VOZAGU-861182 format. One line per 2 residues: their letters; for each residue x, y, z of C-alpha. Coordinates in pm, whole numbers, plus 50000, padded with zeros to 5 digits. Layout:
% residues N
A	X,Y,Z; ...
//
This chain:
% residues 402
XX	55236,49078,47579; 55177,49456,47553
XX	54888,49383,47289; 54745,49121,47515
XX	54752,49342,47809; 54581,49619,47597
XX	54304,49371,47489; 54253,49260,47849
XX	54224,49625,47972; 53987,49725,47712
XX	53773,49411,47766; 53758,49473,48127
XX	53681,49833,48070; 53403,49736,47841
XX	53264,49491,48095; 53270,49745,48370
XX	53105,50016,48147; 52831,49739,48045
XX	52765,49670,48409; 52743,50037,48511
XX	52502,50093,48211; 52287,49814,48330
XX	52263,49934,48683; 52169,50263,48543
XX	51907,50160,48302; 51770,49836,48461
XX	51568,49981,48767; 51365,50219,48541
XX	51317,49914,48281; 51187,49676,48533
XX	50966,49960,48693; 50806,50050,48341
XX	50734,49681,48280; 50570,49602,48594
XX	50370,49920,48662; 50170,49996,48362
XX	49883,50241,48279; 49674,50134,47982
XX	49671,50365,47689; 49363,50590,47678
XX	49245,50923,47563; 49251,51211,47817
XX	48977,51173,48068; 48696,51441,48031
XX	48591,51569,48373; 48283,51782,48406
XX	48286,52116,48590; 48038,51959,48852
XX	48273,51673,48902; 48582,51891,48923
XX	48418,52109,49183; 48310,51805,49386
XX	48641,51639,49365; 48815,51965,49480
XX	48584,51982,49779; 48665,51629,49914
XX	48914,51446,50122; 49056,51184,49885
XX	49248,50882,50028; 49399,50542,49917
XX	49502,50263,50124; 49776,50099,49928
XX	50046,50237,49694; 50388,50038,49670
XX	50582,50348,49528; 50862,50309,49790
XX	50967,49992,49629; 51096,50142,49318
XX	51407,50360,49240; 51207,50672,49161
XX	51239,51027,49286; 50891,51075,49406
XX	50950,51440,49468; 50940,51482,49092
XX	50681,51378,48854; 50775,51100,48650
XX	50672,50986,48298; 50623,50627,48438
XX	50477,50458,48740; 50130,50526,48912
XX	50248,50739,49209; 50467,51045,49280
XX	50397,51358,49500; 50318,51580,49211
XX	50073,51309,49063; 49899,51282,49411
XX	49873,51665,49434; 49711,51678,49094
XX	49475,51416,49196; 49391,51625,49518
XX	49487,51313,49712; 49525,51396,50084
XX	49593,51058,50236; 49806,50787,50104
XX	49924,50469,50277; 50276,50348,50166
XX	50339,49982,50239; 50700,49865,50239
XX	50759,49539,50024; 51019,49310,50162
XX	50972,48966,49990; 50802,48836,49683
XX	50820,48470,49557; 50932,48362,49214
XX	50633,48272,48979; 50434,48471,49214
XX	50053,48370,49154; 49701,48375,49339
XX	49669,48007,49387; 49975,47882,49573
XX	50325,48018,49654; 50624,47875,49855
XX	50817,48094,50095; 51134,47951,49982
XX	51219,48208,49693; 51241,48580,49686
XX	51259,48841,49393; 51318,49138,49626
XX	51683,49030,49702; 51781,49088,49333
XX	51578,49388,49295; 51740,49549,49609
XX	52084,49470,49456; 51987,49601,49102
XX	51853,49926,49272; 52171,49960,49478
XX	51990,49962,49811; 52232,49938,50112
XX	52419,49619,50161; 52224,49565,50509
XX	51896,49521,50312; 52017,49248,50085
XX	51966,48960,50333; 51733,49123,50605
XX	51348,49171,50539; 51354,49406,50851
XX	51615,49629,50693; 51432,49644,50364
XX	51124,49773,50538; 51316,50035,50746
XX	51517,50145,50440; 51199,50214,50252
XX	51051,50392,50542; 51368,50615,50567
XX	51311,50722,50207; 50968,50846,50307
XX	51117,51021,50618; 51367,51202,50387
XX	51101,51344,50166; 50919,51466,50471
XX	51258,51628,50601; 51324,51799,50268
XX	50984,51942,50207; 50766,51942,50540
XX	50502,52146,50388; 50440,51896,50114
XX	50429,51580,50321; 50380,51480,50664
XX	50447,51122,50794; 50141,51059,51030
XX	50192,50902,51360; 49898,51013,51558
XX	49538,51108,51504; 49641,51475,51598
XX	49895,51448,51312; 49612,51364,51065
XX	49368,51632,51191; 49629,51909,51167
XX	49720,51805,50801; 49348,51796,50715
XX	49306,52133,50874; 49607,52265,50677
XX	49448,52128,50362; 49122,52295,50413
XX	49307,52634,50468; 49474,52594,50125
XX	49814,52409,50197; 49827,52078,49999
XX	50019,51870,50251; 49995,51502,50183
XX	49932,51281,50497; 50148,50974,50436
XX	50119,50648,50650; 50384,50373,50659
XX	50261,50013,50645; 50438,49686,50561
XX	50327,49417,50320; 50349,49117,50527
XX	50476,49060,50888; 50757,48839,50780
XX	50928,49181,50790; 50930,49134,51175
XX	51153,48824,51117; 50976,48627,51394
XX	51069,48866,51655; 50769,48998,51861
XX	51013,49290,51994; 51054,49418,51652
XX	50694,49542,51652; 50807,49821,51895
XX	51105,49890,51659; 50878,49936,51365
XX	50632,50158,51580; 50920,50381,51667
XX	51012,50414,51293; 50662,50551,51238
XX	50477,50232,51106; 50113,50262,51211
XX	49950,49979,50989; 50082,49631,50957
XX	49967,49376,50696; 50000,49035,50836
XX	50069,48847,50499; 50175,48874,50130
XX	50195,48600,49877; 50332,48331,50104
XX	50278,48178,50461; 50494,48300,50723
XX	50559,48273,51098; 50202,48429,51184
XX	50009,48191,50976; 49870,48118,50630
XX	49845,48337,50334; 49543,48343,50094
XX	49798,48247,49816; 50025,48016,50047
XX	50031,47645,50085; 49869,47582,50421
XX	49556,47806,50429; 49595,47777,50801
XX	49488,48014,51072; 49712,48210,51310
XX	49990,48044,51467; 50070,48079,51845
XX	50335,48340,51763; 50083,48504,51528
XX	49818,48534,51800; 50084,48701,52015
XX	50196,48927,51767; 49829,49026,51660
XX	49768,49089,52049; 50080,49309,52069
XX	50006,49510,51758; 49658,49587,51904
XX	49804,49698,52240; 50074,49900,52058
XX	49802,50088,51868; 49884,49951,51527
XX	49604,49887,51261; 49589,49543,51147
XX	49565,49476,50775; 49444,49136,50640
XX	49479,49174,50292; 49649,48856,50148
XX	49577,48681,50458; 49403,48326,50455
XX	49035,48330,50534; 49124,48119,50848
XX	49367,48399,50953; 49098,48658,50904
XX	48850,48485,51112; 49115,48428,51378
XX	49191,48796,51382; 48823,48900,51400
XX	48794,48666,51698; 49104,48789,51882
XX	49099,49166,51843; 48867,49435,51982
XX	48962,49726,51741; 48831,49729,51383
XX	49072,49593,51117; 49100,49678,50740
XX	49153,49486,50408; 49367,49737,50252
XX	49354,49637,49877; 49099,49383,49744
XX	48785,49315,49553; 48457,49138,49627
XX	48439,48768,49538; 48076,48808,49448
XX	48153,49071,49216; 48486,48925,49069
XX	48527,48557,49144; 48911,48525,49140
XX	49143,48360,49408; 49257,48698,49499
XX	48929,48767,49689; 48809,48619,50006
XX	48428,48561,50056; 48169,48815,50075
XX	48041,48663,50397; 48381,48712,50559
XX	48405,49069,50407; 48075,49143,50571
XX	48215,49026,50911; 48513,49272,50860
XX	48245,49544,50791; 48023,49449,51090
XX	48337,49492,51322; 48360,49841,51222
XX	48636,49776,50976; 48724,49912,50635
XX	48750,49769,50293; 48970,49912,50031
XX	48860,49832,49673; 49147,49776,49420
XX	49209,49909,49054; 49362,49599,48910
XX	49227,49302,48713; 49283,49046,48989
XX	49069,49237,49231; 48785,49389,49019
XX	48809,49184,48679; 48735,49526,48467
XX	49000,49792,48540; 48825,50072,48344
XX	48677,50352,48540; 48357,50210,48490
XX	48490,49887,48620; 48628,50032,48937
XX	48304,50232,49001; 48104,49884,48937
XX	48305,49724,49208; 48265,50010,49445
XX	47870,50008,49406; 47871,49620,49475
XX	48080,49673,49783; 47855,49953,49902
XX	47557,49733,49858; 47712,49440,50043
XX	47901,49617,50325; 47742,49942,50372
XX	47861,50279,50244; 48058,50355,50579
XX	48289,50051,50523; 48425,50112,50162
XX	48725,50293,50061; 48986,50296,49776
XX	49269,50050,49786; 49438,50087,49433
XX	49749,49882,49470; 49932,50137,49268
XX	50290,50051,49180; 50223,49697,49303
XX	50335,49552,48970; 49993,49598,48848
XX	49839,49735,48524; 49559,50012,48582
XX	49354,50252,48385; 49384,50527,48645
XX	49689,50657,48802; 49699,50908,49094
XX	49682,51222,48896; 49381,51094,48706
XX	49159,50976,49004; 48906,51250,48942
XX	48767,51021,48671; 48619,50813,48947
XX	48426,51116,49083; 48312,51191,48735
XX	48199,50831,48680; 48021,50780,48991
XX	47831,51101,48929; 47713,50961,48584
XX	47637,50635,48755; 47384,50797,49004
XX	47596,50784,49321; 47492,51042,49572
XX	47745,51310,49667; 47745,51165,50022
XX	47841,50823,49883; 48109,50971,49672
XX	48251,51175,49966; 48270,50855,50190
XX	48436,50613,49948; 48657,50852,49789
XX	48838,50934,50123; 48587,51029,50390
XX	48562,50688,50548; 48941,50649,50531
XX	48986,50983,50718; 48714,50900,50979
XX	48856,50565,51029; 49211,50671,51084
XX	49105,50964,51316; 48944,50702,51537
XX	49206,50423,51501; 49536,50586,51512
XX	49693,50643,51851; 49656,50975,52011
XX	49978,51181,52108; 49918,51086,52477
XX	49906,50709,52372; 50237,50757,52173
XX	50404,50904,52487; 50288,50624,52694
XX	50411,50365,52453; 50758,50542,52434
XX	50773,50556,52829; 50680,50164,52835
XX	50945,50085,52590; 51222,50290,52795
//
């Protein structure tokens, strides 16, 4: 019996050790496998491009870095985004969506809402128990990570809530302090869990952009990759109206074309398509029609061009720049921005520290310096300065909630 007990103890110990090793190694292994950078020689940046890049406001509309178990305060040897990489790329503005649900077998054609990969990822990455079965808590947990980074190093990062917040960061950067303006969003309004009152809860937590859909239909309406392809539901209409009143920027990336049309008819403020491509340039199911994209632009909206194959077909720097040129020609230079989809289970050729290669490539391709300034971040900064609530609006919203 003593020998048997010893065997059981050893076996149990080995099982515990194996489990601990799995939980230690698995998050990085999954992250590395899902967020790749294609192998390439170091990019050569001319002195002209370096000087121009340093002079600009650089901004990006979509990076899912908060999803992964990485310390973003330290430069990692994998992944697309961390704060040192953003500083090396001279990136001034970065939108951080919170991903809360992703279907098994995720694809661009059709997905059911009846499965979820993020539940398992939350457990493997040892997220708090409250996040295991709550989409809202997953979003709030990811937001809390960004707030902790801000608390620990306020000179390096500022979570932007108002137009004045952004203006102060841009002024500080112009004076030589490389603070990052970070904005919170979520990827799919299923994080609201069908509760319109949750909009105020997320607003208080610092969320200023809300993407209505991800890869499946939700309570607000149809996804571009869902099953119904329908427009806004009655609840969806109520929630969109509430978001607009609250001062939240509405993002229709991943929404069905019917939803995009309904939103454009319903709202008065400009909307965004945070990460996408142009269908006339890259004809994949990920992209909505050029005609509808033109309507977004005509309403004063902003379109972020992605860096991955489903959006632009060719992920090389030349391919990204080709997609930007097409978008400028179709939408007008004032309505085009960057929407990388970094760390969004994508493979890219340009991670955050390497983004100057786009400035270099645009110069070589004959873009004017004004065009480069605008698409690399000037348009995004101007859009946010107009669209974000003012400090007085924020105080009024808080008084109304109380």
